Each structure stands twice: as structure tokens, then as C-alpha cells.
VOPA-73893 format. One line per 3 residues: for each residue x, y, z of N, C-alpha, C, O. Coordinates in pm, whole numbers, plus 50000, padded with zeros to 5 digits. Example, Ala and Ser with C-alpha at 12.3 -4.5 7.8 and 13.67 -1.06 7.14 Angstrom:
// VOPA-73893
51319:49431:50780:51230:49550:50780:51320:49670:50780:51424:49668:50846 ~ 51285:49775:50708:51367:49894:50714:51290:50003:50787:51341:50114:50804
END
This chain:
// VOPA-73893
72143:67436:17037:72049:67402:16890:72084:67531:16860:72099:67614:16950 ~ 72101:67562:16726:72050:67699:16637:71924:67717:16599:71866:67635:16528 ~ 71870:67823:16641:71748:67882:16598:71713:67944:16491:71773:68051:16484
71627:67923:16380:71595:68006:16248:71467:68022:16296:71382:67937:16321 ~ 71464:68162:16307:71322:68238:16272:71251:68271:16137:71285:68359:16057 ~ 71155:68192:16128:71081:68186:15958:70982:68302:15972:70892:68269:16049
70970:68411:15931:70850:68501:15909:70745:68457:15739:70816:68417:15646 ~ 70644:68465:15720:70542:68425:15656:70542:68234:15610:70535:68176:15502 ~ 70558:68178:15781:70534:68058:15757:70446:67972:15715:70457:67849:15723
70369:68023:15675:70246:67973:15680:70243:67962:15481:70180:67879:15415 ~ 70324:68067:15433:70329:68018:15270:70384:67951:15184:70483:67908:15242 ~ 70386:67916:15087:70450:67788:15000:70593:67754:15051:70619:67639:15085
70702:67873:15059:70799:67893:15103:70827:67862:15223:70900:67765:15242 ~ 70781:67928:15323:70765:67869:15486:70755:67743:15486:70844:67675:15537 ~ 70629:67676:15421:70623:67517:15446:70720:67452:15374:70753:67340:15411
70758:67489:15303:70891:67403:15199:71034:67411:15321:71102:67312:15348 ~ 71056:67544:15379:71101:67545:15460:71155:67467:15577:71266:67424:15608 ~ 71005:67462:15641:70988:67346:15779:71022:67205:15710:71105:67133:15767
70956:67156:15578:70989:67045:15536:71154:67005:15523:71192:66888:15524 ~ 71235:67108:15513:71377:67096:15450:71435:67068:15584:71520:66981:15602 ~ 71382:67152:15688:71477:67135:15816:71431:66998:15919:71482:66974:16028
71330:66923:15859:71257:66834:15980:71407:66756:15978:71498:66755:15895 ~ 71387:66686:16118:71547:66604:16177:71643:66653:16151:71734:66578:16113 ~ 71675:66835:16160:71828:66849:16126:71846:66922:16298:71764:66906:16389
71954:66989:16305:72031:67041:16425:71920:67157:16473:71883:67193:16585 ~ 71888:67194:16358:71824:67352:16404:71662:67345:16418:71579:67284:16351 ~ 71650:67435:16536:71500:67483:16588:71389:67571:16531:71339:67654:16606
71360:67564:16449:71282:67689:16403:71157:67722:16463:71065:67655:16510 ~ 71182:67860:16448:71059:67949:16536:70985:67984:16418:71047:68048:16333 ~ 70853:67952:16393:70772:67992:16298:70690:68084:16351:70641:68090:16464
70676:68176:16229:70579:68326:16256:70491:68367:16173:70547:68370:16064 ~ 70377:68404:16163:70324:68467:16023:70228:68555:16100:70204:68542:16220 ~ 70185:68633:16033:70080:68793:16096:70054:68784:16256:70102:68866:16335
69950:68643:16305:69937:68634:16430:70029:68646:16496:70025:68726:16590 ~ 70127:68583:16473:70286:68586:16604:70359:68706:16594:70407:68755:16697 ~ 70378:68769:16464:70466:68878:16439:70416:68998:16352:70400:68978:16232
70393:69110:16401:70348:69216:16268:70558:69270:16221:70646:69337:16275 ~ 70550:69221:16147:70690:69281:16104:70712:69412:16064:70825:69461:16057 ~ 70584:69483:16030:70592:69634:15996:70598:69705:16125:70580:69826:16112
70620:69657:16264:70633:69705:16356:70769:69730:16455:70760:69676:16566 ~ 70868:69788:16435:70976:69772:16436:71066:69711:16606:71164:69640:16630 ~ 70958:69794:16698:71002:69744:16859:70914:69620:16912:70936:69572:17023
70812:69571:16827:70758:69444:16836:70859:69344:16768:70886:69237:16823 ~ 70913:69380:16652:71031:69310:16586:71163:69312:16645:71260:69250:16603 ~ 71160:69361:16708:71301:69421:16764:71331:69349:16947:71430:69326:17015
71204:69338:16962:71150:69266:17111:71155:69096:17093:71186:69037:17197 ~ 71129:69016:16985:71075:68923:16941:71243:68867:16974:71300:68797:17058 ~ 71285:68958:16829:71443:68864:16798:71549:68845:16935:71646:68770:16930
71504:68942:17081:71603:68965:17148:71570:68851:17281:71634:68815:17379 ~ 71443:68819:17228:71380:68725:17334:71452:68566:17283:71523:68486:17345 ~ 71392:68564:17129:71441:68429:17065:71583:68401:17087:71625:68311:17159
71673:68505:17003:71770:68517:16963:71858:68419:16856:71957:68347:16872 ~ 71787:68449:16754:71783:68328:16629:71934:68359:16589:72001:68461:16602 ~ 71970:68214:16529:72096:68212:16415:72088:68286:16298:72182:68351:16250
71909:68271:16224:71940:68336:16128:71777:68371:16100:71694:68284:16075 ~ 71754:68477:16105:71624:68520:16033:71561:68536:15880:71584:68622:15795 ~ 71463:68404:15876:71436:68368:15712:71300:68467:15709:71199:68463:15779
71336:68553:15607:71170:68657:15550:71089:68569:15447:71099:68569:15324 ~ 71013:68502:15521:70934:68495:15324:70834:68568:15364:70742:68524:15294 ~ 70795:68640:15421:70664:68727:15408:70674:68806:15345:70772:68878:15363
70592:68835:15248:70566:68945:15137:70394:68971:15100:70289:68910:15118 ~ 70444:69113:15034:70299:69159:14969:70273:69081:14847:70286:69154:14749 ~ 70241:68964:14817:70271:68922:14668:70176:68959:14567:70207:68983:14451
70068:68961:14612:69926:69031:14529:69988:69129:14443:69993:69235:14505 ~ 70046:69141:14306:70074:69194:14229:69985:69283:14201:70020:69398:14230 ~ 69834:69266:14134:69800:69392:14126:69767:69461:14212:69765:69584:14203
69733:69393:14315:69669:69454:14464:69776:69558:14482:69762:69680:14490 ~ 69872:69495:14487:70003:69668:14501:69983:69745:14460:69985:69840:14539 ~ 69948:69782:14317:69909:69906:14259:69839:70000:14332:69867:70119:14342
69724:69927:14392:69618:69975:14472:69606:70024:14636:69546:70096:14716 ~ 69715:69924:14617:69727:69936:14813:69880:69972:14862:69946:69910:14946 ~ 69910:70063:14805:70078:70069:14830:70112:70117:14940:70232:70103:14965
70052:70169:15016:70092:70164:15147:70120:70070:15227:70216:70077:15304 ~ 70016:69935:15215:70087:69853:15284:70156:69718:15202:70179:69604:15244 ~ 70173:69766:15097:70289:69709:15009:70416:69769:15023:70506:69690:14997
70444:69850:15046:70541:69931:15116:70587:69894:15268:70704:69890:15307 ~ 70461:69865:15352:70516:69871:15506:70572:69693:15508:70656:69656:15590 ~ 70511:69596:15405:70565:69436:15414:70654:69411:15342:70723:69316:15376
70690:69481:15220:70794:69450:15130:70907:69548:15171:71025:69513:15166 ~ 70876:69651:15204:71005:69751:15241:71005:69775:15371:71058:69687:15438 ~ 70964:69863:15427:70974:69850:15586:70998:69699:15663:71103:69679:15724
70879:69584:15654:70937:69491:15722:71054:69420:15722:71088:69372:15830 ~ 71138:69398:15606:71275:69327:15587:71350:69469:15632:71469:69445:15645 ~ 71319:69613:15660:71413:69718:15693:71418:69640:15864:71523:69587:15898
71295:69640:15964:71249:69631:16053:71348:69458:16093:71434:69435:16178 ~ 71317:69414:16043:71406:69238:16055:71521:69273:16039:71565:69239:16149 ~ 71607:69316:15985:71737:69348:15932:71792:69487:16046:71912:69487:16073
71727:69571:16093:71798:69631:16189:71795:69510:16346:71897:69498:16414 ~ 71678:69439:16377:71672:69346:16460:71772:69197:16458:71783:69113:16548 ~ 71833:69199:16333:71936:69124:16281:72050:69173:16324:72129:69088:16365
72079:69272:16328:72209:69349:16386:72218:69358:16491:72321:69331:16553 ~ 72094:69403:16551:72128:69361:16707:72153:69271:16800:72214:69298:16903 ~ 72110:69159:16772:72102:69033:16802:72228:68933:16742:72234:68814:16775
72313:68986:16663:72365:68902:16570:72331:68818:16495:72403:68718:16488 ~ 72232:68823:16428:72171:68725:16343:72217:68738:16204:72279:68839:16173 ~ 72198:68666:16135:72236:68642:15992:72086:68674:15917:72000:68644:16000
72027:68719:15803:71956:68781:15752:71938:68714:15668:72047:68669:15632 ~ 71798:68649:15561:71744:68569:15500:71635:68656:15435:71521:68657:15481 ~ 71677:68744:15308:71541:68811:15246:71496:68742:15085:71570:68719:14990
71373:68726:15096:71343:68657:14987:71295:68792:14863:71234:68886:14913 ~ 71314:68795:14765:71300:68885:14649:71251:68856:14575:71188:68751:14594 ~ 71236:68931:14411:71172:68872:14278:71223:68912:14179:71305:69003:14184
71185:68854:14064:71208:68897:13905:71165:69029:13872:71202:69102:13780 ~ 71082:69048:13959:70990:69207:13948:71093:69315:13907:71076:69397:13816 ~ 71196:69306:13980:71274:69426:14036:71367:69439:13899:71467:69510:13895
71327:69372:13806:71413:69375:13618:71250:69442:13549:71131:69429:13579 ~ 71328:69514:13445:71231:69597:13352:71157:69451:13276:71040:69464:13241 ~ 71216:69331:13254:71147:69244:13218:71160:69241:13070:71092:69149:13024
71227:69312:12972:71241:69304:12854:71408:69299:12764:71462:69368:12678 ~ 71453:69152:12856:71607:69100:12818:71556:69040:12728:71436:69017:12717 ~ 71688:68992:12615:71679:68890:12555:71768:68724:12601:71762:68609:12557
71842:68788:12704:71884:68680:12778:71875:68667:12936:71796:68752:12977 ~ 71943:68569:13070:71844:68569:13143:71920:68728:13249:71997:68809:13198 ~ 71873:68733:13393:71961:68840:13404:72020:68774:13478:71991:68657:13502
72158:68864:13552:72241:68824:13662:72209:68896:13751:72104:68960:13755 ~ 72296:68893:13836:72271:68971:13964:72352:69097:13971:72347:69176:14066 ~ 72451:69116:13829:72517:69215:13809:72415:69334:13672:72464:69434:13619
72304:69293:13652:72215:69336:13566:72154:69468:13633:72112:69445:13746 ~ 72137:69618:13584:72051:69706:13626:71928:69657:13644:71862:69599:13557 ~ 71878:69690:13812:71721:69695:13776:71583:69799:13741:71615:69918:13749
71552:69794:13733:71443:69920:13661:71279:69834:13671:71217:69806:13569 ~ 71231:69800:13805:71076:69753:13825:70970:69873:13751:70979:69995:13743 ~ 70893:69801:13714:70781:69840:13619:70637:69853:13723:70542:69931:13714
70661:69761:13806:70532:69811:13907:70538:69843:14041:70651:69868:14084 ~ 70422:69851:14139:70459:69860:14268:70497:69759:14348:70540:69774:14463 ~ 70482:69647:14287:70532:69481:14362:70690:69554:14354:70757:69602:14445
70725:69540:14183:70877:69587:14197:70995:69644:14269:71112:69624:14301 ~ 70849:69764:14278:70926:69896:14368:70972:69831:14498:71092:69829:14524 ~ 70889:69781:14575:70838:69804:14692:70917:69632:14734:70940:69606:14852
70938:69566:14663:71026:69452:14662:71203:69532:14668:71279:69509:14762 ~ 71227:69590:14594:71376:69641:14549:71371:69761:14642:71484:69809:14630 ~ 71305:69835:14727:71316:69936:14827:71367:69806:14927:71485:69826:14957
71323:69695:14980:71345:69609:15070:71478:69553:15078:71557:69541:15172 ~ 71482:69517:14937:71636:69446:14904:71753:69555:14948:71867:69517:14977 ~ 71719:69673:14950:71784:69774:14992:71795:69838:15127:71897:69893:15168
71702:69829:15181:71673:69822:15306:71791:69717:15378:71893:69752:15439 ~ 71742:69576:15349:71810:69494:15387:71987:69511:15382:72055:69473:15478 ~ 72042:69568:15269:72194:69608:15215:72208:69688:15334:72303:69662:15408
72126:69786:15366:72156:69902:15469:72212:69885:15637:72297:69924:15717 ~ 72085:69787:15616:72053:69786:15800:72095:69636:15854:72096:69616:15975 ~ 72135:69519:15750:72160:69398:15799:72301:69362:15774:72321:69345:15654
72403:69345:15846:72544:69283:15855:72577:69197:15784:72658:69222:15695 ~ 72523:69063:15802:72529:68915:15716:72350:68919:15648:72238:68913:15698 ~ 72400:68930:15534:72306:68907:15445:72288:68781:15363:72376:68695:15369
72149:68759:15264:72185:68668:15226:72038:68747:15129:71942:68783:15198 ~ 72030:68769:14979:71940:68832:14943:71905:68771:14849:71989:68784:14760 ~ 71778:68676:14806:71754:68579:14700:71661:68627:14637:71555:68664:14688
71693:68633:14495:71583:68687:14403:71511:68565:14327:71576:68518:14234 ~ 71382:68504:14354:71329:68425:14263:71225:68443:14203:71207:68559:14164 ~ 71139:68363:14179:71040:68417:14025:70950:68250:14021:70981:68136:14056
70852:68301:13971:70726:68155:13923:70738:68034:14038:70788:67924:14017 ~ 70693:68071:14135:70722:67987:14262:70611:67939:14250:70511:67995:14205 ~ 70627:67784:14310:70478:67714:14368:70559:67615:14448:70678:67592:14428
70457:67539:14576:70482:67472:14621:70347:67466:14732:70247:67526:14691 ~ 70337:67409:14849:70245:67372:14912:70116:67489:14957:70109:67556:15061 ~ 70032:67487:14855:70009:67624:14881:69885:67693:14771:69802:67614:14727
69875:67836:14731:69802:67857:14611:69904:67857:14495:70016:67876:14542 ~ 69906:67846:14391:69994:67857:14297:69946:67817:14139:69841:67760:14110 ~ 70024:67851:14068:69940:67829:13922:69934:67684:13890:69841:67645:13819
70047:67576:13945:69990:67421:13886:69869:67399:13971:69793:67306:13946 ~ 69852:67477:14065:69671:67379:14104:69586:67458:14088:69475:67450:14141 ~ 69637:67580:13986:69499:67663:13934:69481:67605:13790:69379:67621:13722
69609:67525:13748:69556:67485:13584:69495:67391:13630:69375:67415:13616 ~ 69517:67263:13694:69505:67127:13710:69349:67148:13733:69266:67112:13651 ~ 69299:67247:13923:69156:67281:13898:69085:67285:13719:69025:67198:13656
69125:67415:13684:69019:67422:13514:69049:67305:13476:68952:67231:13491 ~ 69132:67256:13437:69130:67152:13378:69053:67021:13374:69053:66926:13297 ~ 68954:67065:13539:68872:66962:13533:68711:66969:13477:68620:66890:13455
68735:67108:13467:68633:67178:13381:68599:67216:13285:68483:67233:13247 ~ 68729:67243:13210:68754:67282:13131:68847:67170:13011:68945:67102:13038 ~ 68783:67181:12887:68881:67090:12786:68985:67159:12725:69084:67098:12687
68973:67290:12710:69105:67400:12659:69062:67533:12744:68955:67585:12775 ~ 69222:67565:12770:69228:67667:12856:69311:67777:12781:69385:67739:12691 ~ 69303:67940:12817:69420:67982:12721:69469:68064:12839:69419:68138:12924
69599:68012:12802:69723:68077:12912:69807:68185:12823:69826:68158:12704 ~ 69840:68266:12858:69982:68338:12813:70109:68309:12767:70205:68307:12844 ~ 70123:68280:12616:70233:68253:12587:70341:68334:12569:70435:68264:12531
70381:68483:12581:70447:68554:12544:70508:68593:12658:70572:68696:12640 ~ 70514:68548:12777:70566:68569:12894:70639:68453:12921:70596:68340:12898 ~ 70778:68485:12980:70907:68387:12973:70997:68408:13143:71055:68501:13201
70963:68261:13173:71039:68267:13352:71096:68176:13345:71122:68135:13232 ~ 71151:68088:13481:71179:67963:13515:71050:67926:13669:71037:67972:13782 ~ 70993:67840:13602:70935:67786:13730:71051:67767:13811:71168:67757:13773
70997:67763:13944:71069:67737:14046:71000:67670:14152:70915:67733:14213 ~ 71029:67534:14186:70967:67443:14331:71051:67552:14493:71159:67598:14529 ~ 70941:67546:14529:70976:67580:14658:71029:67445:14767:71074:67436:14882
71008:67391:14699:71128:67255:14792:71278:67316:14762:71360:67353:14846 ~ 71293:67317:14603:71443:67359:14576:71513:67473:14654:71622:67474:14711 ~ 71408:67579:14638:71450:67702:14685:71476:67706:14827:71556:67789:14871
71400:67605:14923:71480:67595:15047:71571:67487:15031:71580:67432:15141 ~ 71637:67436:14955:71751:67352:14949:71852:67443:14972:71929:67456:15067 ~ 71838:67510:14855:71934:67686:14808:71924:67719:14944:72032:67701:14999
71844:67757:15015:71855:67823:15161:71926:67690:15236:72049:67700:15241 ~ 71892:67611:15274:71940:67527:15406:72132:67532:15342:72229:67517:15416 ~ 72136:67554:15201:72295:67524:15200:72355:67703:15181:72478:67713:15171
72315:67770:15178:72372:67934:15207:72348:67957:15391:72428:68028:15452 ~ 72270:67911:15440:72282:67952:15575:72370:67955:15664:72401:68063:15715 ~ 72444:67807:15712:72552:67778:15768:72672:67842:15745:72764:67859:15825
72658:67894:15563:72804:67966:15538:72853:68091:15560:72831:68144:15669 ~ 72913:68147:15477:72957:68317:15518:72961:68367:15359:73028:68470:15345 ~ 72918:68328:15266:72872:68352:15151:72773:68436:15093:72701:68423:14994
72786:68527:15177:72691:68654:15193:72713:68697:15042:72800:68671:14960 ~ 72577:68787:15038:72536:68911:14908:72409:68869:14906:72331:68823:14989 ~ 72405:68908:14733:72298:68896:14636:72271:68785:14586:72370:68734:14533
72167:68720:14580:72188:68554:14444:72024:68539:14393:71912:68541:14443 ~ 72080:68524:14283:71941:68467:14202:71891:68292:14257:71962:68194:14276 ~ 71785:68305:14265:71783:68194:14311:71639:68073:14249:71538:68059:14319
71655:67996:14111:71512:67953:14001:71561:67859:13963:71683:67842:13954 ~ 71474:67778:13931:71508:67627:13864:71588:67662:13768:71592:67779:13731 ~ 71679:67546:13701:71709:67570:13567:71629:67568:13471:71515:67523:13484
71689:67629:13324:71584:67653:13233:71462:67782:13251:71439:67864:13340 ~ 71399:67751:13115:71258:67865:13096:71191:67842:13022:71226:67792:12915 ~ 71067:67871:13053:70949:67837:12925:70863:67947:12959:70870:68024:13055
70763:67941:12848:70626:68054:12883:70494:67970:12978:70453:67854:12972 ~ 70462:68062:13045:70281:68033:13104:70245:67917:12999:70254:67799:13032 ~ 70212:67950:12894:70148:67824:12804:70237:67706:12833:70199:67621:12914
70369:67694:12765:70423:67567:12782:70412:67494:12916:70359:67383:12922 ~ 70477:67576:13053:70452:67537:13212:70273:67459:13197:70253:67351:13251 ~ 70190:67512:13139:70068:67500:13156:70037:67312:13029:69957:67222:13052
70105:67320:12947:70114:67216:12875:70219:67078:12941:70201:66958:12921 ~ 70319:67137:13013:70369:67010:13102:70315:66990:13186:70318:66872:13220 ~ 70244:67073:13261:70180:67010:13412:70061:66963:13336:70001:66907:13428
69991:66948:13235:69888:66874:13215:69931:66740:13135:69847:66656:13102 ~ 70037:66730:13114:70137:66592:13010:70164:66526:13151:70138:66407:13170 ~ 70221:66609:13254:70274:66471:13372:70086:66447:13465:70081:66371:13562
69976:66507:13425:69886:66483:13517:69777:66406:13441:69667:66362:13476 ~ 69853:66404:13312:69796:66297:13203:69620:66346:13142:69536:66276:13084 ~ 69614:66497:13184:69486:66540:13144:69498:66567:12971:69598:66559:12899
69416:66588:12950:69373:66573:12774:69313:66776:12736:69279:66835:12634 ~ 69327:66810:12864:69312:66974:12804:69401:67059:12728:69517:67071:12769 ~ 69365:67118:12624:69388:67194:12536:69478:67309:12597:69425:67382:12681
69586:67327:12569:69620:67490:12566:69666:67600:12459:69758:67621:12380 ~ 69547:67657:12505:69589:67793:12370:69646:67877:12415:69605:67922:12522 ~ 69764:67933:12353:69837:68045:12384:69778:68131:12336:69730:68136:12223
69775:68233:12445:69733:68382:12393:69863:68527:12433:69964:68509:12501 ~ 69832:68631:12383:69942:68728:12457:69881:68813:12535:69759:68831:12547 ~ 69980:68872:12595:69949:68999:12718:69846:69019:12686:69760:68954:12744
69803:69111:12586:69740:69204:12542:69629:69151:12519:69535:69226:12492 ~ 69611:69024:12522:69489:68982:12523:69427:68945:12665:69310:68910:12664 ~ 69495:68949:12791:69491:68923:12912:69539:69031:12992:69630:69017:13074
69473:69151:12968:69489:69241:13059:69482:69255:13198:69375:69230:13253 ~ 69610:69302:13284:69578:69310:13419:69652:69468:13463:69736:69536:13405 ~ 69594:69483:13561:69623:69614:13626:69842:69643:13656:69906:69747:13639
69888:69515:13697:69990:69551:13669:70063:69484:13511:70028:69401:13428 ~ 70183:69576:13532:70244:69508:13430:70319:69400:13457:70376:69388:13566 ~ 70326:69304:13354:70441:69168:13376:70540:69137:13327:70526:69118:13206
70655:69121:13369:70762:69114:13260:70745:69001:13137:70696:68889:13152 ~ 70802:69066:12994:70781:68982:12944:70916:68867:12946:70897:68749:12916 ~ 71032:68912:12980:71113:68808:12967:71178:68812:13098:71249:68913:13098
71189:68740:13229:71242:68777:13355:71333:68656:13417:71353:68644:13538 ~ 71382:68572:13324:71459:68465:13325:71544:68508:13429:71565:68629:13440 ~ 71597:68427:13511:71709:68467:13587:71795:68410:13574:71758:68309:13515
71965:68404:13604:72094:68310:13581:72123:68341:13683:72159:68452:13722 ~ 72107:68201:13762:72190:68174:13898:72348:68195:13913:72427:68130:13981 ~ 72370:68302:13831:72520:68326:13830:72580:68332:13917:72688:68274:13910
72546:68404:14049:72679:68428:14214:72692:68266:14209:72789:68196:14184 ~ 72514:68222:14252:72579:68069:14281:72695:68023:14214:72805:68000:14264 ~ 72658:68012:14098:72750:67915:14037:72899:67985:14010:72974:67933:13927
72938:68106:14082:73098:68132:14112:73134:68112:14212:73248:68075:14243 ~ 72999:68142:14315:73109:68098:14459:73051:67985:14512:73103:67952:14619 ~ 72951:67907:14470:72931:67729:14574:72913:67621:14425:72927:67643:14304
72881:67512:14497:72907:67393:14407:72725:67348:14417:72682:67241:14375 ~ 72637:67457:14484:72514:67447:14464:72426:67425:14350:72404:67531:14292 ~ 72364:67317:14294:72302:67378:14164:72153:67334:14174:72126:67231:14236
72042:67418:14108:71934:67332:14106:71881:67287:13981:71913:67316:13865 ~ 71769:67187:14038:71714:67112:13947:71672:67168:13803:71636:67284:13818 ~ 71666:67145:13721:71565:67217:13610:71439:67227:13642:71397:67167:13741
71342:67319:13549:71210:67322:13565:71141:67231:13567:71049:67213:13647 ~ 71195:67122:13432:71120:67017:13396:71157:66907:13565:71051:66879:13622 ~ 71244:66869:13615:71288:66781:13684:71186:66837:13796:71117:66752:13853
71169:66972:13832:71155:66990:13972:70969:66991:13973:70895:66985:14072 ~ 70936:67001:13840:70779:66983:13832:70731:66828:13843:70649:66786:13924 ~ 70789:66763:13758:70777:66642:13765:70816:66577:13888:70783:66459:13888
70879:66616:13998:70918:66593:14135:70806:66600:14211:70767:66509:14284 ~ 70730:66753:14189:70618:66835:14245:70487:66739:14209:70414:66707:14302 ~ 70461:66700:14093:70366:66630:14068:70375:66475:14102:70260:66432:14092
70461:66378:14136:70451:66259:14203:70442:66284:14337:70404:66191:14408 ~ 70469:66388:14387:70422:66412:14519:70213:66467:14570:70154:66464:14679 ~ 70170:66506:14442:70084:66589:14458:69933:66556:14533:69849:66645:14547
END
């Protein structure tokens, strides 16, 4: 039985991957911070030699976008050094490396969806450290898939749950309406990962649900599906200042998937509907 080693197994994507691989011919080896410190290269190599995984799926990340601005050392350790260490170990044991990245590697001021061929230009520490992680994977892993995703939600803390919680005590919520992206279900991304893992279709991919909307539009759809009467007031980014710069437009085009495979994501509307049915 082939083994898949998951890092960040307790996160939204880690949980979705576990669900995706239920009743399959793969054995999952789940790790989080307590089981494996990905920032320690010796610990990583030692575990990989012991487990001998078929593939490593790196879901671990320092995803606190604002926190990364001040906690830069840890952001680099987790988002850059961690993927480097996993890639070094993957090459040593002959494992495939699957690394999850982000839309934040782009400047975020485009007028059409970004493809994998567009120039990166991160605007904050989260994007800088995640891009460094991508580059380390390219440098040290032999067989790798880098998947950039965005606006992820699943089993865990996320925008959907925050909106539903706010709707319990508020008749109106203020949500940013001038930032655009593609809300992406963790279960949809897990399906993409499962599609790629057994293949030799290596390289860099974008992996988001199809279509795009603003955060305010997303909130409105969440309330509509939940039967909530809460009103969404769209505000500007300037009205909701944050320590880290948010991309105004970071819609990703899954262009490489379209060119090289028959896998397609659900639309963001279909995916959130499915998620809400099982919420």
C-alpha cells in the first residue's frame, strides 16, 4: 500500500485530503507540528527515511497574513525552509512532493485572471515567504507539484463560518467589496491533489474553483444559502485597513490544468452550495 505523508494534517486542507482518501488504496501518515517539525531538516529526513512515503503533501503554512509582517523569521522558517526540507527529503527517498502555495505571490492589480505564466510580484511577507517556498521546491525536489490556491474554506476556521457567526448577532455586516478572487472549497482542492498524485504531470499549477467574486458578493451568497436576512454593506479596502496589503484582484486561471489534464474544478457557486448543504 502506497503511503502519503501529510503535513499540516489538522488544517482545512489536511482534513479534506483525509476525507478524500477514505476507503482508497493509500495509507495516510498524518503529521502536524506535534509529530514533525518541518523547519528541522534532520527531523524531516529521519522521518521520511522511516516512513518511505510515495508522496509528501505539504499543507503546513504560516497563513496569518498580517502576523507574517511582524513574525518574519517564523514565516520564513515555516513557509520557505519547511518546503525546502521536505523537498530535500523527498528527493532522498524518491517521493513525489506536493506543495500548496498562494495567490499572494502576485501583485494583485490585474484585470484578467493570472495564469502560471504570469510574472510574480508579492507585496507582503506572506507572499514573499510563500514564493521562497515555491523556489526551494523547484530547486530541491525532483518530482513535484506546486499548487497555488486562494480563498480556501473547509473544516476549520474560515470566512464562511465567520460570516455565519456574525449573522447570529448582526442585522448588517460590513464586508470589503473591492477585492476579487475565487472562493475555493478544500474538498475541491483535495480532489485535484488526488487527481495529480498518481500522474507524472509535474510542475506548477493554479487550483481554485471556477469564476470570481468580491468578498461582499461571497458573503451575500453565504447568507442567501443559509436563509439569513443579514444585509451585506460593501466597503472599500481603505475603510478596512490591515497591516498587510491584500490583493485587489488575484483571480487565478487554472490554465495548466486545462492544457495538460481533464480535471476541472466546480464553480465557486456550486462548491459553496455543496459545502453549505453539509455544514
